[in-house]
DOKOLNU-331358 format. One line per field, with one value per residue (C-alpha): residue number from 1; residue in one letter; x, y, z. Coordinates in steps of 0.02 Angstrom, whole numbers. Layout:
<atoms>
num (NUM / ...)
residuo (a / ...)
x (X / ...)
y (Y / ...)
z (Z / ...)
</atoms>
This chain:
<atoms>
num (1 / 2 / 3 / 4 / 5 / 6 / 7 / 8 / 9 / 10 / 11 / 12 / 13 / 14 / 15 / 16 / 17 / 18 / 19 / 20 / 21 / 22 / 23 / 24 / 25 / 26 / 27 / 28 / 29 / 30 / 31 / 32 / 33 / 34 / 35 / 36 / 37 / 38 / 39 / 40 / 41 / 42 / 43 / 44 / 45 / 46 / 47 / 48 / 49 / 50 / 51 / 52 / 53 / 54 / 55 / 56 / 57 / 58 / 59 / 60 / 61 / 62 / 63 / 64 / 65 / 66 / 67 / 68 / 69 / 70 / 71 / 72 / 73 / 74 / 75 / 76 / 77 / 78 / 79 / 80 / 81 / 82 / 83 / 84 / 85 / 86 / 87 / 88 / 89 / 90 / 91 / 92 / 93 / 94 / 95 / 96 / 97 / 98 / 99 / 100 / 101 / 102 / 103 / 104 / 105 / 106 / 107 / 108 / 109 / 110 / 111 / 112 / 113 / 114 / 115 / 116 / 117 / 118 / 119 / 120 / 121 / 122 / 123 / 124 / 125 / 126 / 127 / 128 / 129 / 130 / 131 / 132 / 133 / 134 / 135 / 136 / 137 / 138 / 139 / 140 / 141 / 142 / 143 / 144 / 145 / 146 / 147 / 148 / 149 / 150 / 151 / 152 / 153 / 154 / 155 / 156 / 157 / 158 / 159 / 160 / 161 / 162 / 163 / 164 / 165 / 166 / 167 / 168 / 169 / 170 / 171 / 172 / 173 / 174 / 175 / 176 / 177 / 178 / 179 / 180 / 181 / 182 / 183 / 184 / 185 / 186 / 187 / 188 / 189 / 190 / 191 / 192 / 193 / 194 / 195 / 196 / 197 / 198 / 199 / 200 / 201 / 202 / 203 / 204 / 205 / 206 / 207 / 208 / 209 / 210 / 211 / 212 / 213 / 214 / 215 / 216 / 217 / 218 / 219 / 220 / 221 / 222 / 223 / 224 / 225 / 226 / 227 / 228 / 229 / 230 / 231 / 232 / 233 / 234 / 235 / 236 / 237 / 238 / 239 / 240 / 241 / 242 / 243 / 244 / 245 / 246 / 247 / 248 / 249 / 250 / 251 / 252 / 253 / 254 / 255 / 256 / 257 / 258 / 259 / 260 / 261 / 262 / 263 / 264 / 265 / 266 / 267 / 268 / 269 / 270 / 271 / 272 / 273 / 274 / 275 / 276 / 277 / 278 / 279 / 280 / 281 / 282 / 283 / 284 / 285 / 286 / 287 / 288 / 289 / 290 / 291 / 292 / 293 / 294 / 295 / 296 / 297 / 298 / 299 / 300 / 301 / 302 / 303 / 304 / 305 / 306 / 307 / 308 / 309 / 310 / 311 / 312 / 313 / 314 / 315 / 316 / 317 / 318 / 319 / 320 / 321 / 322 / 323 / 324 / 325 / 326 / 327 / 328 / 329 / 330 / 331 / 332 / 333 / 334 / 335 / 336 / 337 / 338 / 339 / 340 / 341 / 342 / 343 / 344 / 345 / 346 / 347 / 348 / 349 / 350 / 351 / 352 / 353 / 354 / 355 / 356 / 357 / 358 / 359 / 360 / 361 / 362 / 363 / 364 / 365 / 366 / 367 / 368 / 369 / 370 / 371 / 372 / 373 / 374 / 375 / 376 / 377 / 378 / 379 / 380 / 381 / 382 / 383 / 384 / 385 / 386 / 387 / 388 / 389 / 390 / 391 / 392 / 393 / 394 / 395 / 396 / 397 / 398 / 399 / 400 / 401 / 402 / 403 / 404 / 405 / 406 / 407 / 408 / 409 / 410 / 411 / 412 / 413 / 414 / 415 / 416 / 417 / 418 / 419 / 420 / 421 / 422 / 423 / 424 / 425 / 426 / 427 / 428 / 429 / 430 / 431 / 432 / 433 / 434 / 435 / 436 / 437 / 438 / 439 / 440 / 441 / 442 / 443 / 444 / 445 / 446 / 447 / 448 / 449 / 450 / 451 / 452 / 453 / 454 / 455 / 456 / 457 / 458 / 459 / 460 / 461 / 462 / 463 / 464 / 465 / 466 / 467 / 468 / 469 / 470 / 471 / 472 / 473 / 474 / 475 / 476 / 477 / 478 / 479 / 480 / 481 / 482 / 483 / 484 / 485 / 486 / 487 / 488 / 489 / 490 / 491 / 492 / 493 / 494 / 495 / 496 / 497 / 498 / 499 / 500 / 501 / 502 / 503 / 504 / 505 / 506 / 507 / 508 / 509 / 510 / 511 / 512 / 513 / 514 / 515 / 516 / 517 / 518 / 519 / 520 / 521 / 522 / 523 / 524 / 525 / 526 / 527 / 528 / 529 / 530 / 531 / 532 / 533 / 534 / 535 / 536 / 537 / 538)
residuo (m / t / d / r / l / p / n / f / i / l / i / m / v / d / d / l / g / i / g / d / i / g / c / y / g / n / d / t / i / r / t / p / h / i / d / r / l / a / s / e / g / v / k / l / t / q / h / l / s / a / a / p / l / c / t / p / s / r / t / a / f / l / t / g / r / y / a / l / r / s / v / q / v / l / l / f / l / g / g / s / g / g / l / p / p / s / e / t / t / f / a / k / r / l / q / q / q / g / y / t / t / g / l / v / g / k / w / h / q / g / v / s / c / e / q / r / e / d / h / c / h / h / p / n / l / h / g / f / s / s / f / y / g / l / p / f / t / w / f / n / d / c / v / p / g / h / g / s / d / i / l / s / t / v / y / l / c / v / l / v / y / l / h / i / f / s / l / l / l / y / l / l / l / l / l / l / l / l / t / s / v / w / v / v / p / f / g / m / l / r / r / w / n / c / v / l / m / r / d / r / e / v / v / e / q / p / i / r / v / d / t / l / p / l / r / l / l / r / e / a / q / a / f / i / h / r / n / k / e / r / p / f / l / l / f / f / s / l / v / h / m / h / t / p / l / f / k / n / p / q / f / m / g / k / s / r / h / g / l / y / g / d / n / l / e / e / m / d / w / i / i / g / q / v / t / e / t / v / d / s / l / s / l / s / n / h / t / l / m / y / f / t / s / d / h / g / g / h / l / e / d / k / d / a / t / g / q / k / g / g / w / n / g / i / y / k / g / g / k / a / m / g / g / w / e / g / g / i / r / v / p / g / i / f / r / w / p / g / r / l / p / p / g / r / q / v / h / e / p / t / s / l / m / d / l / y / p / t / l / k / y / l / a / r / d / t / q / p / d / r / l / l / d / g / h / n / l / m / p / l / l / e / g / t / v / h / r / s / e / h / e / f / m / f / h / y / c / g / v / y / l / n / a / v / r / w / h / p / p / g / s / d / s / v / y / k / a / h / m / f / t / p / n / f / s / p / e / g / a / v / g / c / y / h / t / h / v / c / m / c / h / g / d / y / v / t / p / q / t / p / p / l / l / y / d / l / t / h / d / p / s / e / s / r / p / l / t / p / q / a / e / p / r / y / y / e / v / l / e / q / v / d / e / a / v / r / r / h / r / h / t / l / k / e / h / v / h / p / e / g / p / s / a / q / m / s / w / s / r / i / l / w / r / p / w / l / q / p / c / c / g / t / f / p / l / c / g / c / e / e / d / a / h / n / m / t / t / f)
x (1165 / 1290 / 1210 / 1038 / 963 / 950 / 788 / 719 / 617 / 564 / 484 / 395 / 306 / 182 / 202 / 357 / 465 / 652 / 677 / 571 / 707 / 852 / 985 / 932 / 955 / 803 / 853 / 679 / 591 / 653 / 683 / 812 / 762 / 775 / 937 / 1002 / 968 / 1071 / 1216 / 1222 / 1201 / 1210 / 1118 / 1076 / 1067 / 1002 / 873 / 729 / 551 / 499 / 344 / 282 / 117 / 76 / 13 / 141 / 282 / 234 / 207 / 385 / 452 / 368 / 413 / 582 / 512 / 434 / 248 / 208 / 261 / 130 / -19 / -92 / -274 / -322 / -483 / -524 / -693 / -724 / -655 / -546 / -394 / -237 / -69 / -96 / -98 / 29 / 153 / 304 / 344 / 495 / 379 / 337 / 521 / 565 / 421 / 497 / 661 / 577 / 539 / 388 / 322 / 207 / 131 / 70 / -9 / -58 / -69 / -145 / -126 / -305 / -395 / -547 / -591 / -707 / -765 / -596 / -460 / -328 / -411 / -374 / -251 / -245 / -75 / -94 / -88 / 63 / 177 / 129 / 90 / -3 / -84 / -152 / -194 / -281 / -322 / -343 / -255 / -285 / -427 / -477 / -651 / -600 / -608 / -769 / -739 / -577 / -654 / -667 / -525 / -648 / -754 / -596 / -542 / -710 / -679 / -503 / -569 / -691 / -547 / -446 / -587 / -634 / -460 / -465 / -641 / -765 / -884 / -1032 / -945 / -886 / -1064 / -1125 / -984 / -1017 / -1201 / -1155 / -1032 / -1149 / -1289 / -1180 / -1111 / -1271 / -1391 / -1277 / -1277 / -1114 / -1099 / -1073 / -908 / -820 / -903 / -863 / -681 / -606 / -574 / -458 / -423 / -336 / -288 / -449 / -570 / -634 / -612 / -661 / -769 / -754 / -585 / -568 / -442 / -376 / -303 / -246 / -60 / -34 / -126 / -16 / 140 / 87 / 51 / 224 / 308 / 207 / 259 / 442 / 418 / 326 / 460 / 620 / 681 / 664 / 701 / 565 / 518 / 413 / 349 / 289 / 194 / 147 / -7 / 94 / 120 / -31 / -180 / -290 / -162 / -181 / -213 / -123 / -125 / 49 / 121 / -4 / 76 / 251 / 332 / 372 / 274 / 95 / -2 / 110 / 264 / 173 / 132 / 310 / 379 / 251 / 306 / 487 / 439 / 353 / 511 / 609 / 492 / 521 / 709 / 701 / 604 / 738 / 878 / 791 / 776 / 962 / 915 / 1010 / 1162 / 1051 / 922 / 930 / 820 / 770 / 680 / 606 / 452 / 346 / 375 / 397 / 287 / 119 / 144 / -37 / -105 / -145 / -294 / -334 / -242 / -79 / 27 / -27 / 99 / 286 / 438 / 551 / 702 / 798 / 714 / 585 / 409 / 326 / 200 / 117 / 232 / 309 / 497 / 532 / 655 / 548 / 420 / 540 / 695 / 660 / 753 / 846 / 927 / 996 / 1050 / 1134 / 1262 / 1412 / 1378 / 1358 / 1483 / 1405 / 1391 / 1424 / 1343 / 1310 / 1280 / 1253 / 1081 / 983 / 802 / 663 / 663 / 834 / 758 / 690 / 859 / 947 / 830 / 844 / 1033 / 1034 / 904 / 1016 / 883 / 973 / 822 / 789 / 680 / 597 / 677 / 713 / 742 / 824 / 1000 / 1076 / 1130 / 1244 / 1409 / 1367 / 1308 / 1461 / 1581 / 1656 / 1603 / 1580 / 1471 / 1287 / 1234 / 1097 / 1163 / 989 / 831 / 658 / 535 / 350 / 198 / 56 / 84 / 185 / 375 / 410 / 599 / 758 / 911 / 1085 / 1240 / 1377 / 1515 / 1673 / 1583 / 1517 / 1378 / 1197 / 1094 / 905 / 802 / 618 / 507 / 365 / 330 / 168 / 82 / 78 / -77 / -113 / 20 / 179 / 142 / 253 / 114 / -55 / -171 / -322 / -327 / -242 / -119 / -33 / -103 / 3 / -84 / -159 / -172 / -108 / 71 / 194 / 293 / 479 / 560 / 705 / 693 / 730 / 903 / 985 / 1146 / 1086 / 1261 / 1286 / 1103 / 1002 / 861 / 834 / 834 / 960 / 921 / 1074 / 1103 / 1216 / 1324 / 1348 / 1360 / 1488 / 1401 / 1226 / 1192 / 1280 / 1170 / 1010 / 1069 / 1111 / 944 / 850 / 937 / 907 / 721 / 714 / 793 / 683 / 523 / 579 / 593 / 418 / 349 / 437 / 431 / 257 / 142 / -4 / -124 / -29 / -93 / -194 / -286 / -324 / -390 / -542 / -714 / -741 / -591 / -619 / -805 / -857 / -931 / -1014 / -1013 / -822 / -819 / -737 / -875 / -912 / -1098 / -1214 / -1170 / -1210 / -1241 / -1063 / -1002 / -898 / -772 / -616 / -632 / -495 / -482 / -438 / -300 / -123 / -20 / 154)
y (1115 / 996 / 1023 / 974 / 822 / 666 / 604 / 432 / 317 / 160 / 28 / -116 / -253 / -375 / -564 / -574 / -729 / -697 / -830 / -735 / -610 / -630 / -554 / -675 / -827 / -840 / -871 / -899 / -735 / -570 / -434 / -322 / -163 / -237 / -323 / -154 / -79 / -220 / -200 / -12 / -28 / -146 / -313 / -388 / -577 / -602 / -463 / -508 / -456 / -438 / -544 / -660 / -565 / -396 / -291 / -332 / -330 / -156 / -95 / -145 / -69 / 99 / 109 / 21 / -92 / -263 / -249 / -325 / -159 / -65 / -155 / -326 / -309 / -248 / -308 / -289 / -209 / -47 / -54 / 50 / -63 / -7 / 78 / 192 / 374 / 422 / 291 / 362 / 318 / 365 / 478 / 578 / 598 / 655 / 777 / 859 / 874 / 971 / 828 / 818 / 643 / 539 / 365 / 289 / 116 / -2 / 62 / -85 / -3 / 56 / 218 / 222 / 373 / 379 / 544 / 629 / 650 / 581 / 411 / 402 / 280 / 366 / 389 / 579 / 567 / 452 / 576 / 562 / 733 / 650 / 480 / 401 / 218 / 76 / 95 / -93 / -236 / -300 / -427 / -567 / -496 / -346 / -452 / -551 / -737 / -740 / -799 / -705 / -661 / -577 / -731 / -835 / -715 / -735 / -922 / -901 / -783 / -917 / -1041 / -918 / -875 / -1057 / -1079 / -923 / -913 / -1029 / -1133 / -1023 / -863 / -950 / -1000 / -822 / -756 / -885 / -837 / -654 / -688 / -802 / -675 / -532 / -636 / -716 / -572 / -446 / -466 / -542 / -413 / -275 / -348 / -290 / -119 / -89 / -145 / -115 / 69 / 198 / 357 / 522 / 584 / 564 / 564 / 405 / 437 / 267 / 128 / -10 / 4 / -13 / -152 / -140 / 36 / 28 / -15 / 124 / 251 / 210 / 225 / 393 / 457 / 404 / 486 / 646 / 653 / 646 / 781 / 897 / 883 / 876 / 1041 / 992 / 841 / 710 / 537 / 428 / 262 / 171 / 21 / -84 / -194 / -324 / -473 / -499 / -588 / -556 / -544 / -416 / -453 / -315 / -355 / -278 / -418 / -561 / -722 / -646 / -741 / -925 / -936 / -898 / -754 / -740 / -722 / -594 / -491 / -504 / -437 / -296 / -254 / -249 / -131 / -15 / -7 / 31 / 176 / 249 / 231 / 315 / 460 / 484 / 477 / 593 / 728 / 711 / 656 / 491 / 550 / 631 / 493 / 333 / 202 / 46 / -110 / -249 / -358 / -358 / -546 / -705 / -782 / -863 / -1048 / -1099 / -972 / -1081 / -1141 / -1249 / -1126 / -1144 / -1060 / -883 / -856 / -827 / -940 / -928 / -1011 / -1132 / -1071 / -1174 / -1109 / -948 / -816 / -839 / -983 / -904 / -916 / -1026 / -934 / -932 / -819 / -690 / -682 / -548 / -449 / -297 / -180 / -5 / 108 / 276 / 318 / 413 / 359 / 170 / 55 / -31 / -219 / -240 / -386 / -395 / -568 / -512 / -520 / -359 / -311 / -206 / -122 / -50 / 74 / 184 / 220 / 228 / 364 / 457 / 457 / 518 / 652 / 714 / 680 / 676 / 699 / 568 / 420 / 271 / 99 / 39 / -139 / -86 / -18 / 109 / 15 / 145 / 78 / -95 / -25 / 85 / -53 / 41 / -105 / -287 / -353 / -324 / -251 / -383 / -517 / -584 / -570 / -629 / -706 / -701 / -796 / -681 / -637 / -795 / -799 / -933 / -931 / -841 / -803 / -789 / -724 / -758 / -627 / -680 / -817 / -831 / -947 / -893 / -1010 / -1016 / -1102 / -1142 / -1150 / -1226 / -1267 / -1258 / -1421 / -1431 / -1502 / -1613 / -1732 / -1718 / -1542 / -1391 / -1273 / -1262 / -1292 / -1338 / -1166 / -1069 / -993 / -1074 / -1040 / -1004 / -1092 / -1251 / -1404 / -1307 / -1311 / -1434 / -1373 / -1409 / -1458 / -1432 / -1302 / -1360 / -1291 / -1250 / -1170 / -1061 / -1025 / -1207 / -1258 / -1109 / -1226 / -1281 / -1464 / -1536 / -1502 / -1493 / -1620 / -1617 / -1749 / -1652 / -1474 / -1439 / -1275 / -1351 / -1323 / -1156 / -1095 / -1145 / -1062 / -901 / -903 / -933 / -786 / -674 / -716 / -671 / -500 / -470 / -507 / -388 / -248 / -290 / -255 / -87 / -28 / -70 / 64 / 100 / 51 / -109 / -288 / -308 / -144 / -180 / -356 / -283 / -319 / -133 / -133 / -288 / -291 / -220 / -45 / -3 / 185 / 180 / 104 / 220 / 268 / 388 / 414 / 348 / 184 / 47 / 111 / 173 / 203 / 323 / 322 / 429 / 572 / 561 / 751 / 749 / 620 / 677 / 728 / 800)
z (-955 / -877 / -704 / -766 / -680 / -791 / -867 / -825 / -936 / -845 / -957 / -871 / -967 / -893 / -873 / -984 / -966 / -953 / -1086 / -1212 / -1259 / -1379 / -1266 / -1129 / -1239 / -1353 / -1534 / -1607 / -1567 / -1639 / -1509 / -1593 / -1503 / -1328 / -1380 / -1436 / -1264 / -1187 / -1310 / -1279 / -1090 / -941 / -929 / -759 / -759 / -581 / -573 / -458 / -432 / -251 / -285 / -423 / -444 / -522 / -377 / -240 / -367 / -427 / -249 / -205 / -366 / -332 / -147 / -135 / 1 / 14 / -22 / 148 / 225 / 125 / 50 / 22 / -33 / -204 / -283 / -467 / -433 / -339 / -163 / -48 / -42 / -131 / -107 / 45 / -8 / 124 / 61 / -29 / -210 / -314 / -415 / -259 / -216 / -391 / -395 / -242 / -338 / -478 / -598 / -713 / -687 / -795 / -796 / -958 / -957 / -818 / -638 / -539 / -368 / -339 / -383 / -269 / -163 / -14 / 60 / 68 / -61 / 58 / 42 / -144 / -220 / -390 / -478 / -468 / -278 / -283 / -369 / -553 / -626 / -769 / -795 / -952 / -945 / -855 / -670 / -653 / -738 / -916 / -911 / -1026 / -996 / -1103 / -1261 / -1287 / -1304 / -1201 / -1037 / -873 / -756 / -638 / -612 / -592 / -456 / -368 / -367 / -296 / -162 / -107 / -90 / 14 / 132 / 153 / 226 / 335 / 403 / 488 / 386 / 432 / 379 / 221 / 176 / 202 / 95 / -39 / -41 / -59 / -198 / -293 / -279 / -341 / -483 / -546 / -522 / -607 / -798 / -857 / -995 / -866 / -805 / -962 / -957 / -773 / -769 / -941 / -911 / -989 / -888 / -916 / -744 / -643 / -789 / -871 / -1057 / -1125 / -1055 / -1110 / -1196 / -1385 / -1388 / -1566 / -1547 / -1365 / -1390 / -1518 / -1410 / -1260 / -1368 / -1439 / -1264 / -1204 / -1353 / -1328 / -1145 / -1195 / -1326 / -1206 / -1073 / -1175 / -1102 / -919 / -808 / -822 / -760 / -875 / -809 / -965 / -898 / -1049 / -1058 / -1158 / -1123 / -1012 / -1088 / -1183 / -1322 / -1460 / -1643 / -1735 / -1923 / -1939 / -1830 / -1848 / -1911 / -1918 / -1774 / -1751 / -1588 / -1633 / -1560 / -1407 / -1516 / -1626 / -1471 / -1409 / -1572 / -1568 / -1390 / -1448 / -1589 / -1465 / -1360 / -1517 / -1554 / -1381 / -1400 / -1571 / -1494 / -1361 / -1490 / -1615 / -1481 / -1436 / -1260 / -1257 / -1159 / -1030 / -1010 / -909 / -993 / -897 / -958 / -851 / -817 / -661 / -640 / -740 / -874 / -836 / -875 / -846 / -970 / -1120 / -1218 / -1369 / -1483 / -1386 / -1254 / -1209 / -1068 / -1072 / -1067 / -915 / -993 / -884 / -726 / -632 / -606 / -659 / -613 / -442 / -393 / -239 / -230 / -382 / -491 / -649 / -566 / -495 / -607 / -737 / -870 / -808 / -937 / -909 / -1051 / -1028 / -1163 / -1097 / -918 / -918 / -1006 / -1159 / -1160 / -974 / -881 / -694 / -621 / -440 / -357 / -387 / -362 / -438 / -267 / -309 / -431 / -292 / -207 / -376 / -439 / -274 / -289 / -469 / -431 / -289 / -160 / 8 / 121 / 257 / 209 / 292 / 295 / 118 / 59 / -105 / -137 / -256 / -412 / -490 / -418 / -489 / -656 / -678 / -622 / -474 / -361 / -408 / -268 / -231 / -64 / -56 / 60 / 100 / -4 / 48 / -74 / -30 / -88 / -38 / 145 / 176 / 174 / 45 / 17 / 70 / -37 / 41 / -49 / 79 / 96 / 7 / -92 / -269 / -212 / -197 / -89 / -84 / 50 / 16 / 172 / 71 / -111 / -212 / -255 / -443 / -525 / -614 / -551 / -653 / -714 / -683 / -635 / -549 / -695 / -588 / -506 / -649 / -523 / -374 / -201 / -47 / 96 / 167 / 57 / -93 / -26 / 49 / 202 / 187 / 352 / 345 / 206 / 29 / -10 / -178 / -236 / -379 / -441 / -488 / -505 / -571 / -625 / -444 / -494 / -369 / -185 / -74 / 64 / 218 / 135 / -27 / 42 / 181 / 227 / 232 / 418 / 418 / 275 / 365 / 526 / 434 / 345 / 508 / 591 / 440 / 445 / 629 / 596 / 444 / 539 / 676 / 547 / 485 / 659 / 669 / 488 / 421 / 352 / 473 / 333 / 299 / 281 / 441 / 417 / 236 / 270 / 359 / 285 / 258 / 142 / 36 / -2 / -169 / -162 / -327 / -292 / -298 / -472 / -602 / -722 / -862 / -855 / -721 / -637 / -685 / -862 / -890 / -1066 / -1169 / -1312 / -1320 / -1443 / -1574 / -1573 / -1387 / -1402 / -1370 / -1522 / -1544)
</atoms>
């Protein structure tokens, strides 16, 4: 029994602000179950997402590499973009080591198939033995009266292609988009894209919102119960805290921060239920539990009823704001009783990309791999080393390199240089309220020449840019950053997946193909409801 490989439970929430949690400084929202994980394990205070948006962040998390090496295009509607099927995820590697692997919750890496199975982007083909959850993201469209994320995305796509293509091509694209949007009944958007799947079968369309959180929880608990006698990996990818927010009567009106706070306390309860399941089965000492968010809170997500997005604490910016700290600094908590020291804090730079090599190491996977951007975290977590292997880290806004982080050897300082910054709107705001998310190109950004430089160790809020007069190492830092960027871009030329960004930006990849839309029934009249008798129990 002592030689048995450890279990892994990876819990990722969506759009959570690092300032939302008690153990990260919030004293007005109750998160006792997350706080317990931190007190019984290791808390990372400079844990970083590889991107401030869902899809590229999750791509990097799954593969241990910057998303630019793998995938860039993923549309909400049916299309063939997504995580390339030949890309390697930590789930694939663990499967090869004999693990039973499961994904419960949000996937958001594509599911569409063309003629051949090897063109699929479904979780089952990326190493997950079982999948129960949402193939896309969680849309406001899924709850009537909450607006439309899909139509907002159409608008943003028009803005992007206006910048990239000629006026004539833009007008043709605009005509196509307007035709598809206005001819198709608006009511079908919810039916087509609010989908619940079990493996490759659509089991509910559209999703019944009121019972979704509990169904995902029960599925995660059942997976643990089924696999308690063998090594398993569970990736529990919660729909919380993405909008639309849930209205569970058990939590409604209980927090001090409206519906968002109610949802946050519900999410904490769900995590407590998972932890209780692990403990009740006497699996604690043999299970590494990990908690994080895919990126920071969405500051612009608000309406007349109040704030619907998260709070990023002292950190500037939020979701989709490139390299600003509020969009990429996320919670990072590891719990493993008997293996990791309780109550330990690590202040060194770490990344969501570090999970891939960490899991490989713990699963005793010694087979060769492609170039990774993450590093094994176990020496830091256990306290056998006190310095991160990340000397440089690169922060992207879409396909554009936005900022670079440098942790000089022998120094406690962490410098960050911004190559450009998003133009907040309206004037004086801290966010891009006119477009709902910040854009990464053209008139939506301000180039910074020389780069805007901060010392995050002494100015984590990024409020006091360094100057040559105030920082003796100013020119040295910029030189080191420039050289690091040159080396990094060289690796992008040599270590990019053959179906990477340029291949996936082709028209054949990005245009909507209705026949690829997941559907129970006959498209476009899709519709089914999950049978309560077929739901997982334990």
